[in-house]
N, C-alpha and C positions, 0 to 999 in steps of 0.2 A: 516592509511591503515585499510580497513576493514578486519573482521577475515573471513577467509575461512571457508566454511560450512563443517561440519563433514559429512564423507561418511561412507554408510553402505551397504554391499551386501544384495540383496534382500533374500538370504539363511539365513544370520543372522537376518533379520527382521522377518522371518518366525518362527525361532527357539524361539525368545524372543521379540514378538511385545511389551509387555508390558514395557520392559526396554527401548525400542526405544521411546516410547510415554512419558514415565518419562523423558527422556533426552531432547526431544523437549520441554515438557512443562518446566523444570526447567531452561534450557538454554536460552530460549526464541529466539533459533537460528534455522535456517532451517536444515534439515537433508536430504542430497542428497542420494537417494536409487540408486544403480547400478545393471545392470543384464548383464552378461557376460562382465563385465569390463567397461559397458558404462552407463553414468547417464540416467537414465529412468523416474524417478519422484522425487518430493521434498514433504517432510513431513514438516507442520507448525503447531505450536500450534494456537488455535482458536484466540487468542489475536493478534498474528503475522499476520494471514491472514485478520482479521477485519481491523487492522491497514493499511495493504497494499491495501485492498479494497477502504478504505477512502482515501489514498492518490491517487489512481487511478482515482477515481471520481474527485477529485480536479483537477488533471491533464487535465482530460477531459473537464472539464468546462474552464479551463484556454485556451486550445486549441481552443475550440468552440469561447471563446472571442477573440483570435487572428484572427480566420477565419472572424468573424464578422467584426472586425476593418478592416482587409484587402479588405473587400467586400464594405467598406463604411458604415456599419451599426453599427458601435460603437458610444460611447458617449465621449463627451470631459470630462476629468478628472475633471476638475474645476466645471463643471455642477454636476457631480455625487457627488462631495463632498459638493456642496451647498444643493443639495437635501438631501443628508444623515444629514447634520447638520440641516436641517429644520426638518426632521422626528425626529432626536433625541431631539430637541428643543421641539416638540409638546409632546413627551413622557414623559418628565420630568415635564410637567406642571400638 
């Protein structure tokens, strides 16, 4: 079960932003910022942000591939694997 993100009111963030930044950096977990009792923003370490962006890009590529396959523009897996093997064989020479 995933760990629930920590929550901090915006007033606490204003009072000690440096501590909030240290917590995010050290825990590698998101920090949910609330205002008037409602979640309004999420603070992430740069590493977590970059990882999330990388994963989002991969998901976009997969979704695009699925759309291409559904439209009949995809490639047969066996043909792709044969081409990849041929390219790898050329590189190893």
